N, C-alpha and C positions, 0 to 999 in steps of 0.2 A: 577570485577563490572566496566558497562563502564560508559565511562566518557562526553561521546556524550550526544546531544539531540536525543535521540533514538528516539523519538516519532514525529511524524508528524503534529498529534494535541496536539498544547500549549493554556497556560489556555487560551489566550484572545478567540483562535478558540472555546473552547468547551463551553465558554459562547454563544458565539452567537449561535451556535447547540442546545443548552440547551432554548435559546431564542426564539426558532422556534418550540419547543418543546409545549403541549400545556399545562398549569397550570394544568391540572386536568387528566398528564397522570400519575397518579398511575398506577405502572404494578403489574397486580396480577401473582402471582404463577401459576402454572401447573403442575401436577402431569405428571410424567414420561411417564402412559401411554397414558394423553392428549397428550404430548409432541411427542410421534411416532405417534399415529395419524396425527399430523400436518404436521412431516416432511413425511410422507407415502403420504400424500395428495395434493404435490405439484402441481402446473400448468407445464404441460409439455411442453418442450423447442419444440420451432420450430428448433431449430438448428441442424442438423444432427450429428453422430460420424464422428470424423473427422478421414480421412486417414493418412498415414504416409507424414509429410512434411508440414499439411495445417496448425500448428498452427502458428500463425503470428510470425514472427521475425524481429524485428525493424534493421534497418542500424544502424549501429559504429556510422554514423555521423549526426543521427538523434537529431534537436532541439529540444527543450520539453516545458513546462509551467508546476507548478505546483502550484493550487488551490486549497487551502481545507475549505477556510475561511466560503463559500457559495457557493450556488445557482451558476454554470457557466452562466454569459449571455454572448453568441456569440455577441451581438451587443455593449459590454462593453471590450474598448481594453486596460484596464488596467489589467481587471480581465482574459482577451485573450494573455494575454503580449505580444503582438504587437505593430509594430510601433516602435522601441527602436533600437539601434544601439551599434552593438557586440563591444567587447576589442581588435578585430582581424580587425574592421574596416568594416565588414561586414553591410549592412545598409537593410532594409525593402523594398520589400517585401522577399528578399532571407531568411534573416534573422528570419523570424516568425516562430514559432513554427509548429510542424506538427503533435506532439505529447502533448496529455493533461493526467495526471493525474489529477484526480479529485474525490472525497468523494461517494462511493459508495449509499449511502442513502440518502442525498438529492439532486441527481440529478437523475432527470427522464429519461425513456427511448429515450423522445422527444430532447432532449441534445445531446446525442449521436448520435443518426440521423444525426441532423443538421451538428456535426461536422466528420461525415462521408461524408453527401454532399460536405463540404469542400476539403475533401480527406486526414484528417487527423485520426489518430487513437487515443485511449482512455483506458487510463487505469485505472481498479477500486481498488480505495484506501479500503481496510478493513485492522480489526484489528485481529489477528487470537491467540496472545499471552498471551494479555490480555480483558477484557471487562469494558465498562464504559456503565451506563443507562442515555445515552445521546439522544434515540432517544423513539418517543411514538411509539406502533404497530401501529398506522395509518398510520405514515410516512415511515416505513417498510415494511406496507402493507400486515401484517400476525395476525392473533387474538394474541399473545403473543410475545415480545421482545425476541429476540435472548437473551439478558442479563437476562432475565427474565427466559428464560428457560437453560441458563448455570447455575442459581443460585438456580433453582427448583431441578436440578439433582445432585448438588452438586459438581459441577466442578470451582468452584471460590473459590484461595485462598487468599494472603494476597494482601494486596493494596501496588501499584505500588506507590515508592516516586515520590512525584512531582505530581501525576495526581488523579482524581477521579475514579481509576480503580481498577480491580483485579486480578491476573494472574490466566490464564485458565489451568487447570492441562490436559494438551494435552497428557497426555496419557490415558484418558478416552475415552474410544469408544463412549460415550454419547457427549462427547465436539465435536469430529471428527464428528460427526454426524451432529451437531447445525454448525460449522462453513462450512460444505460441503453445507448445506441448503441457507447459507447467500451466498454462490459464486454461487451456484444455482441463487437464486430468485434475488440477487440485484446485480451480475455480466455478468452474460450468459444469463438470458432475458432480459436484458434491452440491451444486443447487444456489450458490454466492447471487447476490442481486447486481455483484459491481465488485470491480477490481480495483485498490490501492496499488500504484505503479509507484514503490522508492527508487529516490537515486535518478528519477527521469530526467536530471538536468544535468548529466556528467559533461555536457561542454563549457558547462562553468568551473569546470576543472579542469580543463584543456590548456594546461601551462605545462606542460612536458610531463604531468604527475601521473595520465590514462597510461602512458605505454602505446595510444593510439592518437590519429589524428581526428578529434571528433567537432564538426562545427553545427553553428546554430542549426546551418541548413539539415545536417545529418541527422539529429536529434530532433527537428522535427518531424523529417521523413520516418524515421523508427518509429514515431509513437501514434504516427498515423495510419502505419501498419499497424502496430498493436492496437488499436483502439477499434481499426475496422473490421479487424479481426474478433476483439471482442465483442462489440455490436452485432457480427453476424452469427455469434453464440448467444445475444440476447442480453450481455453482459452490459451493464453501463462503466463508465470508467470515470472515477475518483481520481482527479492529478494533486501532485504530491510538491510540495515547497519550489512551485513555480517562479516563486517571487524572490528567490534564493539570488538567482540570477542577476538579480537589477536591471533584466532586460525587460523591456516593457513590451517591446514588438513579438517577444517570444510568446508572453502571456496572453495577447491579444490574439496571434496566429493558432493556439492550442486550447481555446477559452471554448470556440464554437463546438467543438467534440466531446468536450468533458460534461458529464452532467453534473459534477459538483468538485470541491476541491481543501484538501488540507495543508495550512501551513504549521510551521511550529515557530512562533516566539514573534511572531511579524509584528505583534505589539512593542516587543523589546527591543526588537532591529529595524524598528519603523519602516517596515517593508509593506503595510496592509493596504496603503493606497496603491500598491501595484496589482490587487484583485479586483480594481473598480472594473475590470470587464465581467467580471463574476456576479460583482453586486447588480449591475447595469441591467446584467441578462436574468436577475432573479433568481439566480444560481447558487445550491446551497455549498455553505463556507462554514470548515470548522477549524478555528484556532488555540492549537494545545500550546499554553503558555507552561513554562516549569519554574521559572523563578521571581517575575513578580509578583505582587498582593492582586486579589481581583479588584478591589478601588482604582489599582492603576490601570487596570485593562478593559474591566467589563463596561463600564458606563460607554465609552467608545463602541466595542464590540456591538452591543445592546441598538445603538446606535444605526450602526452599518448593516443592520440585520445578520453580524455574522456570530455563528456559535459557538464563542468561546468558552473555553475551560481551563482550569487551573487544576494540570495531572500532575503524579509523581512521575520524574523523568524515567523508571522503570518501568510506567503503563505495565504495574501490576497489582492492578486495583484501585477502587476512589478515584472521588473526582471532586471539584469542585466546579458547576456549572454557574455562568453569567446569567440564565436564563430559564 
């Protein structure tokens, strides 16, 4: 069982997102036939299928900002994480983020466009291993929410401890189709550069806690399918907390497909060494710490070319970067 805080969404953030959802947004179930019709009627993308080498690869030393609590406002320095001095002495503007990781649903395409105009890249945060009833269909811009589609398909299992979410049956073709539709509509169509897949290591919870039998091989197959789809849309893959499993072969198998990885508290829980395949490949690594002081993790992160940052656990703005 994972020890870390494996979710980007904290209780405070869940409350904030729920507050943005209309009170009358009781989600109606939909039949499998209706759901299939919705998936087939997606708005076509203007993005063309990429050729080899066109998926964005962040440079290993790219400074970043993670903000999930509310829609990102590009005129708000705290939400943007700008104007701060790094642990190694770097000062703005050279220390300002060039990479933003933000929620897929509550941010509009116009925000991604503004960030691109600044020369920044943007990661699309979605959940692929569990689902919560956080958003209305209006917020998602579809007739029936992804959560309701998963529920109607019978693809939701047991509750995730500590969160109002339920594990997804990642072995079900219907679940794969629903998650792919979310990637299409919320990430590719809005112009994001890459996708962060949260809870992409649910086999680590597989002690009778998910409601399904999910093996390491199942997880690798699921992620391979999703990442192949992302790449076909021109989106990079930013893996999430693969080190939480403590399984080195899982990290080794997934690294070649990923353009980077976000880990939470790998210094605090001594799992950073599992990310060495990413280091060896010269790929981008973002480490979010919440409880340690910068002096406790920044020297090691800087030496390993890891982009370590001390964040507020609510990811509601502000940051203390290592470099």
